[in-house]
MIBASE-145467 format. One record per residue: residue in one letter; z, y, x of N, C-alpha, C in turn. Coordinates in steps of 0.001 Angstrom, whole numbers, plus 500000, padded with zeros to 6 digits. Layout:
N
aZYXZYXZYX
...
//
This chain:
519
m500000498802500844500000500000500000500000501236500871
r499154502233500536499073503459501302499268504646500382
i500062505613500794500353506782499983499744508003500657
p498997508873499948498376510043500551499406510988501153
l498964511740502140499857512684502801500371513725501823
s499543514111500833499980515109499856501179514616499060
a501158513319498726502290512741498002503512512676498884
l503281512420500153504380512373501113505089513712501178
v504300514788501299504891516115501411505644516468500131
a505035516141498984505660516460497706506909515639497465
g506979514488498092508098513587497815509247513680498775
l509254514694499639510350514802500601511063516144500502
p511529516536499302512254517801499179513538517803499998
a514135516618500164515386516547500929515163517002502366
l513980516691502909513681517107504274513630518624504370
v512994519262503372512905520716503378514286521336503322
i515135520795502423516495521307502301517237521164503616
a517085520005504238517807519752505482517361520693506591
v516029520927506698515529521805507747515992523238507511
l515977523675506237516473525007505926517942525140506255
a518685524067505981520115524085506289520345524222507781
s519551523478508548519676523552510001519342524948510503
s518300525558509946517917526903510358519003527904509997
a519602527729508819520663528634508405521843528556509342
r522159527367509808523276527212510733522991527947512044
a521777527798512550521430528449513808521486529970513679
q521143530498512474521094531934512303522443532532511938
d523227531784511201524484532338510723525520531241510624
g526327531106511649527327530040511680528310530140510548
g528638531379510116529613531554509047529102531048507725
a527789531147507495527243530715506211527009529223506156
a527092528562507322526735527151507382527660526289506553
m528958526560506616529903525744505876529672525873504379
t529353527080503932529070527299502523527832526520502103
l526834526525502968525607525785502678525878524283502646
d526700523800503599527098522389503591527720522029502252
a528644522884501823529370522615500575528407522598499394
r527429523506499412526462523547498315525600522285498272
i525175521847499448524368520621499499525193519430499010
n526446519353499472527321518269499028527498518281497518
q527721519482496989527934519615495553526690519214494767
a525517519520495327524267519215494634523953517731494621
v524205517056495737523791515649495841524905514664495497
s526156515123495480527281514203495230527145513416493930
p526817514067492798526720513295491554525729512141491643
v524589512379492326523573511337492449524042510231493387
t524543510639494569524956509644495551526148508830495057
d527038509463494299528200508735493772527766507616492838
v526765507902492013526268506887491076525605505745491837
i524741506106492798524026505079493569525003504211494357
a525957504857495047526944504107495828527813503248494916
g528107503768493723528916503005492775528225501740492325
v526897501795492188526130500615491778526012499618492927
i525580500110494103525354499224495243526648498573495722
f527727499350495756528995498832496272529984498511495153
y529455498166493979530338497829492863531254496676493238
s532531496836492947533526495817493293534109495189492048
l534185493877492081534809493120490998536312493112491240
p537115493663490332538571493722490561539161492322490698
i539910492124491781540581490841492022542067490969491723
t542666492005492289544061492346492009544117493846491775
d545324494360491552545482495802491368545135496561492637
e545219495891493779545024496564495060543626496388495642
i542980495285495348541717494986496036540621494600495054
g539389494823495495538223494426494725537234493706495626
l536360492932495040535372492161495786534001492807495619
p533469493461496659532140494087496542531070493021496315
l530300493178495253529300492179494922528193492101495971
i527922493206496669526886493185497704527303492271498855
v528622492188499109529127491294500156528950489842499711
v529225489575498431529014488228497887527539487848498018
w526656488770497684525212488560497773524805488145499182
l525363488824500198525030488546501591525655487238502080
v526923487036501787527641485861502299527137484574501642
v526863484606500360526346483413499670524983483031500251
a524128484014500486522816483732501074522965483149502474
a523921483689503236524154483194504597524670481759504577
a525580481459503642526108480096503526525006479124503101
f524165479561502175523064478709501727522110478409502882
a521770479444503665520857479262504790521444478319505834
t522747478413506052523411477548507033523269476079506654
v523486475781505384523378474396504909521909473970504821
y521059474858504314519640474530504104518949474182505418
f519309474899506491518690474639507792519545473726508677
n520458473009508013521239471971508682521957472496509935
f522671473606509760523486474194510835522664474425512108
i521530475089511918520643475380513041521337476230514108
s522307477021513703523024477882514658523783477076515697
v524160475847515349524848474964516294523823474108517034
r522889473521516286521918472599516877521024473254517923
a520658474520517689519673475160518564520277476209519489
f521600476254519563522240477326520339521815477286521804
r521818476102522401521473475976523815519991476271524056
h519147475780523175517712476043523330517419477532523175
a518161478202522308517968479638522119518260480409523409
i519239479928524180519541480561525473518348480409526419
d517742479227526424516554479005527261515420479957526871
l515297480197525570514256481107525097514517482541525555
v515773482967525473516143484313525923515867484473527412
k516114483417528164515855483443529611514371483513529929
g513527483175528960512089483204529177511502481891529616
d512251480796529479511772479497529950510548478999529184
y510343479476527963509203479032527164508277480211526824
s508356481269527610507581482478527312506262482501528070
d505189482611527328503861482756527924503507484247527884
p503386484900529043503109486341529063501775486715528429
k500929485713528160499625485996527553499698486043526029
d500834485649525449500968485640523994500925487058523439
a500507487168522165500485488463521491501900488980521305
g502051490293521381503354490914521236503542492005522272
e504656492740522168504868493888523039506076493768523958
v507055492929523608508280492841524411508688491385524591
s509558491137525564510053489786525811511118489409524780
h511502488141524775512573487687523873513859488456524146
f514187488642525417515423489339525762515370490794525308
q514247491453525496514124492850525086514207492994523569
a513594492063522849513662492106521388515101491924520920
l515818490994521544517219490768521194518055491998521505
a517834492605522680518599493791523076518344494951522127
t517087495118521717516754496201520791517423495997519445
a517374494772518934518017494480517649519535494634517758
l520113494183518870521556494318519068521977495779519135
s521120496612519720521473498022519835521595498678518464
g520934498090517464521039498610516115522251498110515364
t522854497015515812524014496451515107525323496627515869
v525270496515517205526494496718517987526769498208518028
g527864498615517456528159500043517389529531500314516810
l529590501349515975530885501772515443531540500702514579
g530715499819513993531296498751513194532170497829514021
n531799497635515286532583496774516175533876497452516623
i533876498774516658535042499516517137535917499962515971
a535302500677515027536063501222513906536210500222512762
g535108499503512452535125498597511315536152497488511438
v536273496923512636537246495851512859538668496370512669
a538932497576513181540267498164513027540614498358511556
i539623498768510773539847498938509336540172497599508685
a539414496557509059539637495233508478541031494717508782
v541472494840510037542777494324510437543906495168509849
s543724496490509789544777497355509259544972497142507762
i543889496775507046543993496559505602544264495094505270
g543503494204505876543609492782505542544537491990506427
g545100492642507479545986491926508393545200491104509404
p545895490449510358545226489649511384544319488564510814
g544661488046509635543867486974509029542433487360508736
a542183488669508599540811489124508342539884488714509486
t540448488572510686539643488191511852539001486829511663
f539761485883511126539241484530510915538018484552510004
w538127485262508879537028485297507918535852486095508466
m536146487055509317535080487813509972534261486898510886
i534959486046511638534284485095512521533442484113511707
l534006483605510600533270482660509751532016483310509177
a532146484542508701530987485239508145529938485484509220
g530375485767510446529434485946511552528682484663511852
f529394483537511809528768482237512042527717481938510970
l528058482186509705527115481936508621525903482859508731
g526146484086509166525065485059509282524021484684510312
m524373483833511262523423483418512291522207482730511673
s522415481881510690521307481148510063520437482076509229
l521042483055508587520275484005507782519401484883508684
k519962485299509805519205486103510767518046485281511339
f518287483993511565517241483082512048516048483067511100
a516330482969509804515258482863508819514443484147508731
e515114485288508637514370486537508444513566486923509687
c514068486597510872513334486955512091512166486007512343
t512290484762511905511148483837511959510019484350511077
l510357484748509875509352485258508941508743486564509442
g509567487390510114509064488647510640507914488445511606
v508023487416512457506961487125513424505776486438512736
k506065485523511835504993484744511191504029485642510415
y504549486642509735503703487468508870503424488858509445
r503651489056510721503410490373511318501915490664511399
n501588491943511540500207492362511792500020492537513298
e498954491975513838498637492125515257497345492933515377
y497362493947516240496236494869516348495505494693517680
p494230495114517735493426494933518955494024495581520205
d494775496675520026495346497354521196496605496675521719
g496993495545521110498155494799521574499439495115520845
t499445496150520006500646496492519257500782495587518038
v501996495498517516502260494669516335503158495430515368
s503111495041514117504005495575513088504496494403512249
g505799494318512107506358493224511325507661493618510674
g508221492724509903509471492982509206509369492578507755
p510423492795506987510439492371505585509301492924504752
m508873494178505023507804494738504199506513493941504324
y506336493254505463505133492435505659505320491012505127
y506479490397505421506616489027504916506901488994503422
l507407490082502856507575490121501404506216490236500712
s505360491128501222504060491326500584503112490161500862
k503004489740502109502052488681502467502577487287502111
g503856487064502361504433485748502094504475485430500612
l504887486403499797504956486161498356503563486106497737
a502585486779498366501204486677497882500703485247498011
e501127484547499079500760483133499246501371482256498159
k502464482753497571503133482006496500502666482468495117
n501528483202495074501003483753493822501979484717493164
m502700485470493989503641486484493504503331487829494167
a502050488171494234501647489369494969502272490635494400
g502337490741493082502918491931492449504384492105492809
l505144491015492702506565491070493055506735491376494535
g505904490732495357506010490936496796505752492373497192
k504723492990496606504399494384496934505518495314496478
f506056495069495287507163495904494788508376495809495705
l508753494576496072509920494392496940509684495022498313
a508458494912498827508134495472500139508260496989500137
v507723497634499099507811499094499004509259499532498804
f509984498818497954511404499127497730512179499034499039
f511935497975499793512608497797501081512268498945502022
a510979499288502119510543500321503060511159501676502733
v511192502039501457511779503320501052513261503364501414
c513976502275501119515407502218501435515645502267502945
c514775501606503702514930501568505153514731502955505764
i513762503711505244513538505071505738514763505936505473
a515308505839504267516511506603503927517676506197504818
g517819504893505034518904504407505876518754504809507326
s517514504839507813517296505188509215517623506650509476
l517317507518508533517597508946508706519069509278508498
g519752508477507700521165508746507428522098507956508318
g522392506718507913523333505883508664522856505560510066
g521543505434510258521017505112511576520749506321512437
n521035507515511924520731508733512662521830509783512487
m521870510434511310522819511540511108524263511122511345
f524648509968510793526025509493510963526324509222512434
q525379508623513136525581508316514553525729509602515371
a524870510588515104524933511858515821526245512578515537
n526658512543514274527889513222513877529111512599514536
q529198511270514512530373510596515068530431510713516590
s529291510657517259529287510792518712529680512219519110
f529250513204518312529653514589518591531161514757518428
q531707514202517339533149514311517106533946513652518227
q533490512504518692534186511811519773534091512613521069
f532942513241521311532770514075522507533723515265522467
v533841515883521310534750517022521158536196516586521361
n536560515412520841537936514925520949538393514759522394
v537495514288523260537897514039524654537654515246525562
t537111516320524999536886517527525813537728518699525339
g538838518381524623539763519442524245539956519648522771
g539360518836521944539530518969520499538982520298520000
e539752520973519151539298522245518589539126523314519656
a539806523132520796539687524097521894538482523814522783
s537795522721522514536637522362523328535556523436523246
f534872523664524347533792524654524371532634524254523472
m532590522957523072531501522461522224531924522316520765
a533170522677520454533707522412519113532850523001517996
d532271524179518234531467524834517200529976524811517538
k529596523904518419528203523858518864527574522489518600
g527794521984517399527201520708517042525689520730517137
w525095521868516791523633521983516848523130521802518283
l523910522314519269523498522198520670523601520748521137
f524714520092520767524882518678521100523753517862520471
g523471518157519209522404517443518511521048517676519137
l520814518905519593519535519223520218519349518443521515
i520432518353522306520364517599523564520077516121523281
v520806515561522307520606514152521955519198513938521393
a518730514882520582517397514759519987516317514725521069
v516488515551522103515525515555523208515531514200523920
l516744513663524160516854512376524835516268511252523977
v516587511282522691516040510276521774514517510382521721
g514020511600521572512582511815521491511851511329522735
a512480511561523899511852511147525155511671509642525228
v512562508910524551512481507443524571511559506922523480
i511753507389522249511043506782521118509567507144521081
i509176508209521767507775508601521746506890507519522353
g507489506701523233506733505629523881506680504340523095
g507285504319521891507217503134521046508202502046521448
i507984500849520937508924499740521111509104499354522579
q508057499445523385508193499067524791509146500014525514
s509034501305525227509921502291525830511358502100525335
i511503501866524036512830501633523454513465500392524073
a512675499326524190513192498064524729513650498211526174
k512915498991526964513292499178528369514637499882528502
v514952500765527545516238501460527566517355500574527006
t517098499950525858518141499151525220518512497919526039
e517557497338526783517879496159527571518840496497528710
k518963497777529033519927498207530049521209498709529420
i521101499511528350522287500091527715523146499039527041
v522518498151526266523296497172525491524144496266526382
p523580495611527418524436494789528279525519495611528984
f525164496832529425526134497676530134527335498010529247
m527060498523528050528174498941527203528959497737526689
a528280496630526452528989495427526006529901494891527109
i529402494899528348530200494406529478531412495297529719
v531214496621529698532331497562529911533386497375528844
y532950497334527590533885497226526469534620495885526485
c533866494805526664534478493472526650535365493232527871
t535003493817529014535837493666530204537201494295529990
a537208495499529401538484496165529111539318495319528155
a538656494747527146539379493896526195539919492643526882
l539106492031527745539539490827528455540737491096529364
v540725492252530020541845492595530898543143492657530099
i543096493307528939544285493402528089544730492016527630
i543765491178527260544091489826526795544700488996527918
v544118489090529122544628488319530262546012488804530675
v546193490123530747547491490684531135548582490262530150
n548203490165528881549163489773527843548923488327527389
y548597487471528359548244486091528017549341485373527246
d550602485740527518551723485085526842551767485413525346
m551070486482524945551069486884523542549863486331522780
v548924485740523512547703485233522879547997484136521848
p548831483126522169549127482101521157549684482684519866
g550561483679520002551121484319518814550066485056518012
a549134485700518734548066486430518049547147485463517309
v546811484348517958545954483341517325546643482760516096
a547947482506516230548707481976515093548724482978513936
a548846484266514274548848485300513234547489485379512535
i546425485186513307545081485232512740544843484069511784
f545205482852512220545003481685511356545995481660510206
g547239482040510504548245482063509452547927483104508393
g547517484277508857547197485345507913545970485055507081
a545071484233507625543836483917506905544104483120505633
f545183482342505637545483481483504490546830481795503844
s547420482926504245548717483305503693548577483637502217
p549438483051501371549333483312499932549717484730499549
e550457485406500401550856486771500096551006487539501405
g550947488828501322551063489635502540550274490911502418
v549722491364503506549023492638503536547828492624502585
a547799493613501693546645493808500795546172492524500129
g547116491742499625546716490578498860546679489282499618
g547151489276500866547227488048501633545874487398501839
f545770486127501465544566485331501681543317486027501137
v543376486487499885542208487107499260541847488407499966
g542859489216500262542605490483500949542024490268502326
a542553489294503065542049489006504411540612488505504346
l540328487623503389538978487072503246537969488170502939
i538294489024501980537365490084501573537121491060502726
q538185491486503386538024492439504484537235491828505645
g537524490567505946536808489904507034535330489753506741
f535010489251505540533610489086505143532902490439505072
r533590491429504535532978492741504361532614493352505708
r533548493327506660533290493969507952532240493200508760
a532225491880508624531202491092509328529827491414508765
a529725491466507447528433491774506816527964493170507190
f528899494129507241528539495500507563528199495641509045
s528740494770509875528548494908511320527251494261511796
n527048492973511449525873492276512031524603492414511189
e524715492918509971523554493219509122522666492010508840
a523208490802508943522436489611508588522095489667507101
g520826489543506780520381489615505400519841490979505013
i520164492003505814519646493344505529518146493393505810
g517719492679506859516297492602507187515846493555508276
s516693494513508637516296495535509614515970494937510979
a516795494007511447516604493462512800515274492734512945
s514763492160511873513502491418511980512337492332512341
i512486493642512094511432494592512467511321494654513980
a512472494677514670512474494698516138512060493344516702
h512578492274516136512254490934516631510769490609516468
s510115491238515489508700490948515233507796491395516375
a508292492278517237507468492806518332507423491870519533
v508080490724519458508192489823520612506846489187520987
r506697488864522266505504488147522735505706486656522513
t505057486114521523505125484680521244504061484295520231
k503675483043520251502785482525519218503531481541518317
e504803481350518603505648480456517813506706481275517077
p506540481542515781507513482355515041508951481840515150
i509110480522515188510448479938515231511228480384516470
t510528480589517586511236480926518825512056482199518680
e511496483205517998512261484448517862513363484312516826
g513135483456515839514222483177514904515415482558515619
l515123481649516556516199481006517322516888482010518253
v516116482897518868516709483938519708517638484825518879
a517218485118517656518000486001516782519341485400516393
l519486484073516546520780483433516273521905484098517063
h521569484552518272522600485094519151523081486475518723
e522332487119517851522707488490517474524045488545516731
p524219487824515604525542487834514953526621487225515848
f526221486257516686527207485643517584527796486687518538
i526926487452519196527394488462520145528100489594519414
d527486490074518348528004491228517627529350490953516969
t529424489865516223530603489600515399531589488627516044
i531078487462516452531982486431516957532585486823518305
v531831487515519158532350487893520476532995489281520453
i532198490320520207532699491690520360533730492048519289
c533435491749518031534395492060516966535701491287517140
t535597490022517556536800489215517752537652489771518883
m537021490222519964537774490800521080538503492063520646
t537830492892519861538481494096519344539701493725518506
a539525492752517626540629492327516755541789491759517566
l541484490948518580542544490374519410543366491454520111
v542689492475520632543406493558521300544304494290520318
i543808494547519122544598495252518107545814494429517694
v545617493107517565546732492235517165547731492062518306
i547237491813519517548118491584520661548985492805520954
t548397493986520891549147495212521186550029495646520020
g549840495025518862550640495391517693550246496725517098
a549078497238517485548654498570517037548488498635515524
y548116497514514908547848497545513471549115497744512651
t550278497451513247551547497694512537552233498962513015
a551870499430514210552520500621514772551612501839514724
g550517501717514002549540502794514000549911504008513196
g550974503912512387551389505079511620550325505584510665
g549603504655510037548576505062509083547215505291509705
m547105505165511019545805505358511669544886504186511348
s543611504465511385542623503425511139541355503772511902
g540363502863511860539088503145512491539175503310513992
v538374504248514514538281504464515955539636504842516539
e540418505632515800541733506071516296542642504881516573
l542644503902515679543495502737515851543045501900517041
t541741501689517164541219500946518312541539501672519611
s541386502986519615541682503787520805543149503667521188
m544031503692520182545456503579520460545794502214521051
a545150501167520535545404499806521027545019499690522495
f543850500177522853543403500115524245544194501071525133
e544562502223524585545293503223525374546677502731525757
s547232501807524959548550501263525275548532500511526599
a547349500058527014547217499361528293546571500245529354
f545617501087528931544922501981529871544980503404529326
s545690504281530009545831505656529532544490506387529502
w543575505919530345542280506577530443541240506013529483
f541601504999528693540590504323527882539930505211526833
p540627506221526252539927507067525279538629507664525830
y538591507925527139537365508460527731536269507390527778
v536685506162528110535724505055528119535229504800526694
l536147504878525727535773504653524338534804505731523868
a535049506960524293534140508050523929532743507774524475
l532684507308525731531392506958526323530739505820525560
a531544504811525197531018503664524451530463504099523097
v531209504972522396530769505448521086529442506192521205
i529341507058522229528113507833522416526940506921522762
l527178505936523651526104505005524003525728504128522819
f526744503644522085526471502844520893525624503657519905
a526033504916519687525322505772518737523896506034519202
f523736506302520494522411506589521042521481505384520888
s521973504217521262521133503020521165520833502671519713
t521799502910518824521567502666517395520461503572516870
m520471504827517304519419505757516885518044505304517371
l517986504770518579516709504287519105516150503170518223
s516999502212517901516545501070517095516138501501515692
w516986502325515064516693502717513689515505503668513597
s515204504374514682513985505193514667512760504278514573
y512836503146515254511733502181515218511632501533513844
y512782501160513267512775500564511927512159501537510913
g512647502785510963512148503784510021510676504070510219
a510239504140511484508832504437511771507915503338511244
k508319502084511395507487500977510927507393500961509396
c508489501299508726508446501359507263507636502569506800
w507754503671507539506991504886507234505492504615507333
t505072504005508429503637503736508611503149502643507658
y504031501756507236503645500761506230503269501465504932
l504043502499504575503802503209503326502654504211503423
f502567504929504537501665506072504626500483505879505566
g500349504697506145499202504439507007499607504207508445
e499105503119509018499506502748510374498629503459511401
s498865504770511497498125505595512451499092506231513434
r498565506649514564499382507299515591499985508596515074
s499207509344514274499694510625513760500869510438512807
m500797509410511952501895509145511025503145508698511779
d502946507902512805504062507443513628504750508626514302
l503969509537514861504533510708515539505214511648514549
l504658511767513347505262512621512329506672512141511990
f506808510835511800508140510328511473509118510556512627
k508659510342513850509541510520514998509994511968515139
l509126512913514793509512514323514796510584514582513739
i510356514051512543511341514198511472512671513576511895
f512597512418512513513812511722512948514607512587513922
c513927513210514873514616514049515862515230515289515217
i514563515846514199515132516979513467516436516565512803
f516454515356512251517648514876511571518798514592512544
v518503514348513814519562514206514816520348515507514923
v519636516626514990520282517937515083521076518230513820
i520488517932512666521168518162511396522450517341511313
g522359516077511706523526515197511624524680515651512485
a524383516165513680525443516606514589526058517920514162
s525317518731513409525780520086513125526254520323511701
m526100519342510837526451519570509439527375518485508888
n528074518850507827528943517910507130528218517444505876
l527485516351505995526680515851504889527198514505504406
g528480514458504055529110513207503634528358512454502561
p528060513073501416527359512358500349525973511862500752
v525280512623501612523958512184502050524063510900502861
v525086510835503740525300509629504534525740508480503636
d526552508790502601526944507757501638525703507161500968
f524752508032500648523511507563500037522741506656500989
s522690507042502265521942506237503236522594504884503448
d523939504839503428524630503556503534524275502660502347
s524214503275501171523820502517499981522399501998500128
a521530502838500697520129502443500887520016501262501841
i520824501282502917520777500191503892521132498862503237
f522165498860502406522557497606501771521679497263500576
a521013498266500014520036497975498963518851497209499548
m518585497404500853517525496657501522517743495158501364
s519006494736501355519304493302501274518923492710499920
i518884493536498884518527493023497556517088492506497584
a516172493347498059514776492938498148514585491837499184
n515235491987500327515048491041501426515493489630501065
i516673489505500489517210488173500207516478487491499056
i516008488265498077515176487660497028513963486993497670
g513328487711498602512171487153499293512521485968500168
l513688486025500816514104484927501694514292483628500916
y514920483707499742515109482499498931513754481846498613
i512764482685498322511442482160497975510740481579499206
l510979482193500377510257481810501594511021480860502517
f512238480483502159512990479529502979512191478251503275
p511467477683502286510685476469502591509636476684503679
v509076477895503759508103478205504814508774478124506184
v509974478680506263510723478637507524511051477192507896
k511416476406506901511790475014507168510605474222507698
r509415474457507163508221473773507664507925474179509105
e508060475450509386507848475944510748508853475305511706
l510108475200511267511162474635512107510922473154512376
t510550472413511335510300470981511492509169470725512480
s508097471506512348506946471362513255507337471710514689
y508027472808514864508398473254516215509353472262516872
w510344471822516104511376470946516666510787469597517102
s509846469082516322509235467799516671508386467945517930
r507664469052518062506848469286519255507708469546520484
l508848470188520275509772470442521390510336469124521906
k510754468250520990511350466972521379510324466041522034
s509067466171521636508035465288522200507484465814523520
g507900467026523896507450467596525161506105468295525092
e505603468529523868504303469178523717504324470651524105
l505484471292523966505568472724524233505729472960525730
p504864473770526327504947474020527775506183474823528138
r506773474468529250507947475187529741507541475975530979
y507762477285530928507405478163532041508660478416532868
a509050477424533628510290477512534410510230478709535339
g511308479482535305511402480620536215510731481872535703
t510172481820534470509567483021533912510642484064533687
p510491485263534212511540486271534069511688486738532633
a512931487058532251513201487561530908512891489047530788
e512531489683531893512217491095531941513415491906531548
//
């Protein structure tokens, strides 16, 4: 489906409002807050309704509710785990070989290696959810939330496998070597093969529109805003020389983001393959040091996690509260079922769609089972979740680490900024691919979206657009509605691909390129 440029211009009043708001801030700092308030007041009624629908919660007790969108994601993940016969366990070792490049033919169609595709997708999921989201889960649901978070991460591995396999299978490959893939392609093309072309096209367009909204909001403005706030916090708070210069911080970040994304997925991958391992190693090393130093407290922390997971009563509803918080934070962190990561994975160099699905297994594992669990262990071991005095999110995580390292808030600030930066890189690619799917896969359309994306970086850092970000969060999870409907229909396609690949792998038909670099 292609939409004329005239319709595009007419259909983006929010962009005009945002650009005017940004200009007003630059011209008159005093009027900016009033303008922020006016924008919030104008969009709040709409965003409140949308968020209320997407995040509708079924009341469980007087204190807690069960978000139906989380049920939608977790049930699909559990179904995929059973349907593919626990592929996350069976293929874990082979997936490592694929990431290493042992089965990679450099002549295959695609733009990036398996490792680069994984790093790019991880850069979009590893972020504030691992730092702030885990703290929220533990502070509300208690240590037991960690157990359910790990379980949800494990189930999400199979769902991520399916969507990333389909992303490669139904991608578009162009003569210049570039590719375009993701849910918008496997929904439209895959469902057309099932004689459901009308449904497939509708779901694809719905997904693309939601993804664009999500990329500009949660994948951009929110990231810019939070990284700016963290930068101000470690440079003097309200007394910081940058406290009232969000536009300047945003402009600097926008230039850096623009310099990377202008080169497309290959440029993004070259940056993310360095940033993601670096920030993960720094963050996890600090967590490991705390765990090792307090090794005598680890058994107690593990007991609290398992005990709290099945406790009939306790923090926020005991067992039920821990389960809901754990599942919710895992779903929000690794984005299995959302479909966004398959856009990045689709750019991989391979002729076997299953290979990238298997590589994608590691994404929820690294994001949720490793990084989120380490964060939770530090919070539980240090007792920060009970001594936090009402703190939550990044503040609680910072306090937990600071109890062992007085200098850690500075490291955390760096981690938040790097996480935010890498997330913006990935989501710019997701948004650009959905944009060009709707408006034409041309270089000019791609550059237009990237320009808009960079403008929104400045807006996000300099303005208080709470309801707009709430809307984008709703849009991101609305993506899962279209994506998972398509996945249920296309699961048999993935299973056929898996059966064929696995039999050829076991028989030795697939060539092994020993020593091929992962780049």
